[in-house]
C-alpha positions in Angstrom: 147.2 65.7 121.6 143.6 65.6 122.6 141.2 68.0 120.9 140.2 70.9 123.1 143.5 71.0 125.1 145.9 73.9 124.6 148.8 73.2 122.2 152.4 74.5 122.6 154.0 73.8 119.3 154.2 75.7 116.0 155.2 79.3 115.7 151.7 80.8 115.9 150.9 78.9 119.1 154.3 79.6 120.7 154.0 83.4 120.0 150.5 83.3 121.5 151.9 81.8 124.7 154.6 84.5 124.7 151.9 87.1 124.9 150.3 85.3 127.9 153.6 84.9 129.7 154.5 88.6 129.3 151.2 89.6 130.8 151.6 87.2 133.7 155.1 88.6 134.4 153.9 92.1 134.1 151.7 91.7 137.2 154.5 89.9 139.2 153.4 86.3 138.5 155.3 83.2 137.4 154.2 80.5 135.0 155.0 77.0 134.0 153.5 74.7 131.4 152.5 71.1 132.0 153.9 68.8 129.3 152.2 65.5 128.8 151.5 62.6 126.5 148.4 60.6 127.3 149.7 57.4 125.7 147.1 54.7 125.3 143.8 56.2 126.4 140.1 55.7 125.9 138.7 58.3 123.4 137.0 61.2 125.1 133.3 62.2 124.8 134.1 64.3 121.7 134.7 61.1 119.8 137.9 62.5 118.3 140.6 60.0 117.4 144.3 60.7 116.5 145.4 60.1 112.9 147.5 57.1 114.2 146.8 54.4 116.8 147.3 55.3 120.4 150.8 54.2 121.6 152.2 53.2 124.9 154.7 50.8 126.5 152.8 47.7 125.5 149.5 48.9 123.9 147.5 48.4 127.1 145.2 51.0 128.6 144.3 49.0 131.6 145.0 45.5 133.0 144.4 43.1 130.2 142.8 45.7 128.0 144.5 46.6 124.8 143.8 50.0 123.3 146.7 50.8 121.1 150.2 49.7 119.9 153.4 49.1 121.7 156.1 51.8 121.1 159.3 50.8 119.4 162.6 52.0 120.7 162.6 54.6 117.9 159.2 55.8 119.1 160.5 56.1 122.6 163.6 58.0 121.5 161.4 60.4 119.5 159.0 60.9 122.4 161.9 61.8 124.7 163.3 64.1 122.1 159.9 65.8 121.7 159.6 66.4 125.5 163.1 67.9 125.6 162.3 70.2 122.6 159.1 71.3 124.2 160.8 72.1 127.5 163.6 74.1 125.7 160.9 76.1 123.8 159.1 76.8 127.0 162.2 78.2 128.6 163.0 80.2 125.5 159.5 81.7 125.6 160.0 82.9 129.1 158.2 80.3 131.2 159.7 80.1 134.7 159.7 76.3 135.1 158.2 73.2 133.4 156.1 70.4 134.8 156.2 66.9 133.3 153.0 64.9 133.7 153.9 61.4 135.0 150.7 60.5 136.8 147.1 59.3 136.4 147.7 56.5 134.0 149.0 58.6 131.1 152.1 57.7 129.1 154.9 58.1 131.6 152.7 56.5 134.3 151.9 53.6 131.9 155.6 52.8 131.9 155.6 52.9 135.7 152.6 50.6 136.1 153.2 46.9 135.5 149.7 46.1 134.0 150.4 48.6 131.2 154.1 47.9 130.9 154.7 44.3 129.9 157.9 45.1 128.0 160.8 42.7 128.1 163.5 45.2 127.0 165.3 47.8 128.9 162.1 49.9 129.4 160.2 47.1 131.1 160.9 44.9 134.1 159.2 43.3 137.1 160.2 46.0 139.6 159.1 49.6 139.7 162.7 50.7 139.8 163.3 49.0 136.4 160.2 50.5 134.9 161.4 54.0 135.8 164.0 53.9 133.0 161.8 55.7 130.4 161.0 58.6 132.8 164.6 58.9 134.0 165.9 59.2 130.4 163.2 61.7 129.6 164.0 63.8 132.6 167.7 63.6 131.8 167.0 64.9 128.3 164.8 67.7 129.6 167.4 68.7 132.1 170.1 68.8 129.3 167.7 70.9 127.2 166.9 73.6 129.8 170.2 73.7 131.7 171.0 73.2 135.4 169.1 76.1 137.0 165.7 75.8 135.4 163.1 74.2 137.7 161.6 70.9 136.7 158.7 69.3 138.5 157.2 65.9 137.9 153.6 65.0 138.7 153.2 61.5 140.2 150.4 59.4 141.6 149.6 55.9 142.9 146.1 55.9 141.5 145.1 55.9 137.8 142.1 57.1 135.9 141.9 53.4 134.9 142.0 52.2 138.5 141.5 54.4 141.5 142.9 51.8 143.8 146.2 51.2 142.0 149.4 51.3 144.0 152.7 51.6 142.2 154.8 51.4 145.4 153.8 49.0 148.1 156.5 50.1 150.6 158.6 53.2 151.5 161.6 51.4 150.1 159.9 51.1 146.7 159.1 54.8 146.8 162.8 55.6 147.3 163.8 53.2 144.5 161.2 54.7 142.2 161.9 58.4 142.8 165.6 58.6 143.7 166.7 58.0 140.1 164.3 60.7 138.9 165.6 63.2 141.4 169.1 62.4 140.4 168.2 62.9 136.7 167.0 66.4 137.4 163.6 66.6 139.1 163.5 69.5 141.6 159.9 69.2 142.7 157.5 66.2 142.9 153.9 67.2 142.6 152.1 64.4 144.4 148.5 63.5 143.7 146.6 61.3 146.1 143.1 60.0 145.6 142.0 62.0 148.6 143.8 64.4 151.0 143.6 61.8 153.8 144.6 58.9 151.6 147.3 56.8 153.2 150.1 55.2 151.2 150.4 52.1 153.4 148.3 50.4 155.9 149.2 51.5 159.4 151.0 54.6 158.3 150.1 58.1 159.4 151.7 59.5 156.2 150.0 59.9 152.8 152.0 59.6 149.6 153.2 63.2 149.8 154.4 62.7 153.3 156.5 59.6 152.3 157.9 61.4 149.2 159.0 64.3 151.4 160.5 62.0 154.0 
């Protein structure tokens, strides 16, 4: 985790969130946590560093820029397990849904993005569809942990904090190949982030990324 961001593990923290959820429900509200892993990132302004090296698909934080270590298959399995456990704990606490952060150049997005995913195993690949495997397995594990009726959303974006002009999918067909397996794995809602509200996905298109995802 990054210092200064809320945590949602450990009995004390979980019970603290339970008190918040109960108050939200008491006034008729609903609430969902956003679960995320930043992967290989540049240290923030606080100067804080984790006790171990940053880890990601290939150790890259941006095209050609190393900033951590490549995850082993064991690391990948443990990360998927941790997401599933966190989602199960969120449901048990009384949250009404869960959102998985798969955008903005953080861990899941680092698997999607070819410059940060140079793996040659099952979690890499030249196509975006191939590089969706990690996220698909993660969503499957979360779905199994929370059951069939608990809403799961996934935040996605073309752009990255590392590159505002990045484009994962170059065509509508690539969007479908990217997102269809994730929907099949259990995503109910795609939270789509564009660089601007009028940002178009493709030259000559009247639809932005959210419009293409919906279509």
